[in-house]
C-alpha positions in Angstrom: 0.0 0.0 0.0 1.4 3.4 -0.9 1.9 6.1 1.6 -0.3 8.4 -0.4 -3.4 6.3 0.2 -5.8 8.3 2.3 -7.6 6.6 5.1 -10.5 8.5 6.7 -10.2 8.9 10.4 -12.8 9.7 13.0 -14.8 12.9 12.7 -13.3 16.0 14.2 -14.2 16.8 17.8 -17.1 19.2 18.1 -16.6 22.5 19.8 -17.7 22.4 23.4 -20.4 25.0 22.7 -21.9 22.9 19.9 -21.8 19.8 22.1 -23.5 21.6 25.0 -26.1 23.2 22.9 -26.8 19.9 21.1 -27.2 18.0 24.4 -29.5 20.7 25.8 -31.7 20.5 22.7 -32.0 16.8 23.0 -32.9 17.2 26.7 -35.6 19.9 25.7 -37.2 17.8 23.0 -37.2 14.4 24.9 -38.3 16.3 28.0 -41.2 17.9 26.3 -42.3 14.6 24.7 -41.9 12.7 28.0 -43.7 15.4 30.0 -46.7 15.2 27.5 -46.7 11.4 27.6 -46.0 10.8 31.3 -47.6 13.8 33.1 -50.3 14.8 30.7 -51.2 11.3 29.2 -50.8 12.6 25.7 -49.0 9.8 23.8 -46.3 11.5 21.7 -43.2 9.5 22.6 -41.8 6.6 20.5 -38.6 4.7 20.9 -37.2 5.9 17.6 -37.4 9.6 18.8 -34.2 9.2 20.9 -32.0 8.8 17.8 -34.1 11.4 15.9 -33.3 14.0 18.5 -29.6 13.3 18.2 -29.7 13.9 14.5 -32.0 16.9 14.9 -29.8 18.7 17.5 -26.3 17.6 16.6 -26.7 17.6 12.8 -29.4 20.2 12.3 -28.2 21.2 8.8 -28.5 17.7 7.3 -31.4 16.5 5.2 -32.2 13.9 7.8 -32.9 16.6 10.4 -35.2 18.8 8.3 -39.0 18.7 8.9 -39.6 16.9 5.6 -37.4 14.0 6.5 -38.1 13.9 10.2 -41.9 14.3 10.1 -42.5 12.7 6.7 -40.1 9.8 7.2 -41.6 8.9 10.6 -45.1 9.1 9.5 -44.7 7.2 6.2 -42.6 4.5 7.8 -45.3 4.1 10.5 -48.0 3.9 7.9 -46.1 1.2 6.1 -45.6 -0.6 9.4 -49.3 -0.6 10.4 -50.5 -1.5 6.9 -48.0 -4.4 6.7 -49.1 -5.7 10.1 -52.8 -5.4 9.2 -52.5 -6.9 5.7 -49.7 -9.5 6.1 -49.8 -10.4 9.8 -47.0 -10.6 12.3 -44.2 -12.7 10.9 -40.4 -12.4 10.3 -40.9 -11.9 6.6 -43.7 -9.4 6.8 -41.6 -7.3 9.3 -38.7 -7.5 6.8 -41.0 -6.4 4.0 -42.3 -3.6 6.2 -38.9 -2.1 7.0 -37.8 -2.5 3.3 -41.1 -0.9 2.2 -40.6 2.0 4.7 -37.1 2.5 3.3 -38.4 2.5 -0.3 -41.2 5.0 0.4 -38.8 7.3 2.3 -36.4 7.2 -0.6 -39.1 7.7 -3.2 -40.6 10.7 -1.5 -37.3 12.2 -0.4 -38.4 12.0 3.2 -35.4 9.8 4.4 -34.9 9.8 8.1 -32.9 6.7 9.2 -34.3 6.4 12.8 -37.8 6.1 11.2 -36.8 2.7 9.9 -37.4 1.4 13.4 -41.1 2.3 13.5 -42.2 -0.9 11.7 -40.1 -2.9 14.2 -41.8 -1.2 17.2 -45.2 -1.6 15.6 -44.7 -5.3 15.0 -43.3 -5.9 18.5 -46.1 -4.0 20.2 -48.8 -5.3 17.8 -49.7 -1.6 17.6 -53.0 -0.4 16.2 -53.3 1.7 13.0 -53.6 4.9 15.1 -49.9 4.5 16.1 -49.0 6.3 12.9 -50.8 9.4 14.2 -50.2 9.2 17.9 -47.5 8.9 18.9 -45.6 9.1 15.6 -47.0 12.0 13.6 -47.9 14.0 16.7 -44.6 13.4 18.4 -42.5 14.1 15.3 -44.4 17.3 14.8 -43.9 18.4 18.4 -40.2 17.5 18.2 -39.8 19.9 15.2 -41.8 22.6 17.0 -39.5 22.3 20.0 -36.5 22.4 17.7 -37.7 25.6 15.9 -38.2 27.4 19.2 -34.9 26.1 20.7 -32.8 27.0 17.7 -34.3 30.5 17.5 -33.5 31.0 21.2 -29.9 29.6 20.8 -29.2 31.7 17.6 -28.8 28.7 15.3 -30.6 28.3 12.0 -33.3 25.7 11.7 -34.9 24.5 9.5 -32.8 24.9 6.4 -35.9 24.1 4.3 -39.4 23.0 5.1 -40.7 20.6 2.5 
Protein backbone atom coordinates (compact mmCIF):
# COMPACT_ATOMS: atom_id res chain seq x y z
CA UNK A 1 0.00 0.00 0.00
CA UNK A 2 1.41 3.37 -0.94
CA UNK A 3 1.94 6.08 1.62
CA UNK A 4 -0.29 8.41 -0.40
CA UNK A 5 -3.40 6.30 0.23
CA UNK A 6 -5.83 8.34 2.28
CA UNK A 7 -7.63 6.59 5.09
CA UNK A 8 -10.47 8.48 6.68
CA UNK A 9 -10.24 8.92 10.39
CA UNK A 10 -12.83 9.71 13.00
CA UNK A 11 -14.82 12.92 12.65
CA UNK A 12 -13.35 16.05 14.21
CA UNK A 13 -14.22 16.80 17.80
CA UNK A 14 -17.15 19.18 18.11
CA UNK A 15 -16.64 22.51 19.78
CA UNK A 16 -17.72 22.44 23.40
CA UNK A 17 -20.39 25.04 22.70
CA UNK A 18 -21.94 22.92 19.93
CA UNK A 19 -21.75 19.81 22.10
CA UNK A 20 -23.45 21.55 25.02
CA UNK A 21 -26.15 23.17 22.89
CA UNK A 22 -26.84 19.87 21.12
CA UNK A 23 -27.25 18.00 24.40
CA UNK A 24 -29.47 20.75 25.80
CA UNK A 25 -31.66 20.54 22.70
CA UNK A 26 -31.96 16.75 23.01
CA UNK A 27 -32.95 17.24 26.66
CA UNK A 28 -35.55 19.88 25.74
CA UNK A 29 -37.17 17.78 23.01
CA UNK A 30 -37.22 14.45 24.87
CA UNK A 31 -38.25 16.27 28.04
CA UNK A 32 -41.22 17.88 26.27
CA UNK A 33 -42.29 14.57 24.72
CA UNK A 34 -41.88 12.70 28.01
CA UNK A 35 -43.74 15.38 29.95
CA UNK A 36 -46.68 15.24 27.53
CA UNK A 37 -46.71 11.44 27.63
CA UNK A 38 -46.03 10.76 31.33
CA UNK A 39 -47.56 13.77 33.05
CA UNK A 40 -50.34 14.76 30.66
CA UNK A 41 -51.22 11.31 29.24
CA UNK A 42 -50.83 12.56 25.66
CA UNK A 43 -49.03 9.80 23.78
CA UNK A 44 -46.32 11.53 21.71
CA UNK A 45 -43.25 9.46 22.61
CA UNK A 46 -41.84 6.63 20.49
CA UNK A 47 -38.60 4.71 20.89
CA UNK A 48 -37.17 5.95 17.61
CA UNK A 49 -37.37 9.55 18.78
CA UNK A 50 -34.22 9.21 20.89
CA UNK A 51 -32.02 8.82 17.83
CA UNK A 52 -34.10 11.39 15.94
CA UNK A 53 -33.27 14.04 18.53
CA UNK A 54 -29.55 13.26 18.24
CA UNK A 55 -29.73 13.89 14.48
CA UNK A 56 -31.98 16.91 14.92
CA UNK A 57 -29.84 18.74 17.47
CA UNK A 58 -26.32 17.57 16.60
CA UNK A 59 -26.66 17.63 12.79
CA UNK A 60 -29.43 20.19 12.27
CA UNK A 61 -28.23 21.21 8.81
CA UNK A 62 -28.51 17.73 7.27
CA UNK A 63 -31.39 16.51 5.16
CA UNK A 64 -32.23 13.91 7.81
CA UNK A 65 -32.91 16.64 10.37
CA UNK A 66 -35.25 18.79 8.26
CA UNK A 67 -39.02 18.71 8.87
CA UNK A 68 -39.61 16.94 5.55
CA UNK A 69 -37.37 14.02 6.48
CA UNK A 70 -38.14 13.91 10.17
CA UNK A 71 -41.92 14.25 10.12
CA UNK A 72 -42.49 12.71 6.69
CA UNK A 73 -40.10 9.82 7.24
CA UNK A 74 -41.56 8.92 10.63
CA UNK A 75 -45.15 9.15 9.46
CA UNK A 76 -44.66 7.24 6.20
CA UNK A 77 -42.64 4.46 7.81
CA UNK A 78 -45.26 4.08 10.55
CA UNK A 79 -48.02 3.91 7.93
CA UNK A 80 -46.13 1.21 6.07
CA UNK A 81 -45.61 -0.64 9.35
CA UNK A 82 -49.27 -0.64 10.41
CA UNK A 83 -50.45 -1.51 6.90
CA UNK A 84 -48.01 -4.42 6.68
CA UNK A 85 -49.06 -5.69 10.09
CA UNK A 86 -52.76 -5.44 9.22
CA UNK A 87 -52.49 -6.93 5.73
CA UNK A 88 -49.68 -9.47 6.08
CA UNK A 89 -49.80 -10.43 9.75
CA UNK A 90 -47.03 -10.61 12.29
CA UNK A 91 -44.17 -12.73 10.93
CA UNK A 92 -40.44 -12.42 10.28
CA UNK A 93 -40.88 -11.92 6.56
CA UNK A 94 -43.70 -9.38 6.85
CA UNK A 95 -41.60 -7.32 9.26
CA UNK A 96 -38.67 -7.52 6.83
CA UNK A 97 -40.96 -6.36 4.03
CA UNK A 98 -42.32 -3.56 6.22
CA UNK A 99 -38.87 -2.11 6.98
CA UNK A 100 -37.82 -2.52 3.34
CA UNK A 101 -41.07 -0.88 2.22
CA UNK A 102 -40.59 1.97 4.68
CA UNK A 103 -37.08 2.50 3.32
CA UNK A 104 -38.38 2.49 -0.26
CA UNK A 105 -41.16 4.99 0.40
CA UNK A 106 -38.83 7.31 2.34
CA UNK A 107 -36.37 7.18 -0.58
CA UNK A 108 -39.06 7.68 -3.23
CA UNK A 109 -40.62 10.67 -1.46
CA UNK A 110 -37.27 12.20 -0.44
CA UNK A 111 -38.37 11.96 3.19
CA UNK A 112 -35.45 9.84 4.37
CA UNK A 113 -34.93 9.76 8.12
CA UNK A 114 -32.91 6.69 9.24
CA UNK A 115 -34.35 6.41 12.78
CA UNK A 116 -37.82 6.10 11.25
CA UNK A 117 -36.82 2.70 9.91
CA UNK A 118 -37.36 1.37 13.42
CA UNK A 119 -41.06 2.33 13.46
CA UNK A 120 -42.25 -0.87 11.75
CA UNK A 121 -40.15 -2.90 14.20
CA UNK A 122 -41.79 -1.18 17.17
CA UNK A 123 -45.23 -1.57 15.58
CA UNK A 124 -44.74 -5.30 15.04
CA UNK A 125 -43.27 -5.91 18.51
CA UNK A 126 -46.10 -4.01 20.20
CA UNK A 127 -48.79 -5.25 17.81
CA UNK A 128 -49.71 -1.57 17.61
CA UNK A 129 -53.03 -0.37 16.17
CA UNK A 130 -53.29 1.72 13.00
CA UNK A 131 -53.62 4.86 15.13
CA UNK A 132 -49.95 4.47 16.14
CA UNK A 133 -49.00 6.27 12.90
CA UNK A 134 -50.85 9.36 14.16
CA UNK A 135 -50.21 9.15 17.91
CA UNK A 136 -47.48 8.92 18.94
CA UNK A 137 -45.61 9.09 15.61
CA UNK A 138 -47.04 12.03 13.64
CA UNK A 139 -47.94 14.05 16.74
CA UNK A 140 -44.58 13.37 18.41
CA UNK A 141 -42.46 14.10 15.34
CA UNK A 142 -44.38 17.35 14.81
CA UNK A 143 -43.92 18.37 18.45
CA UNK A 144 -40.21 17.53 18.19
CA UNK A 145 -39.85 19.87 15.20
CA UNK A 146 -41.81 22.59 17.01
CA UNK A 147 -39.49 22.34 20.03
CA UNK A 148 -36.47 22.44 17.69
CA UNK A 149 -37.68 25.59 15.92
CA UNK A 150 -38.18 27.35 19.24
CA UNK A 151 -34.91 26.06 20.68
CA UNK A 152 -32.80 26.99 17.66
CA UNK A 153 -34.28 30.48 17.54
CA UNK A 154 -33.46 30.99 21.21
CA UNK A 155 -29.91 29.64 20.78
CA UNK A 156 -29.20 31.67 17.63
CA UNK A 157 -28.78 28.67 15.32
CA UNK A 158 -30.59 28.30 11.99
CA UNK A 159 -33.33 25.68 11.70
CA UNK A 160 -34.92 24.52 9.50
CA UNK A 161 -32.77 24.86 6.41
CA UNK A 162 -35.88 24.08 4.35
CA UNK A 163 -39.40 22.95 5.11
CA UNK A 164 -40.73 20.63 2.53
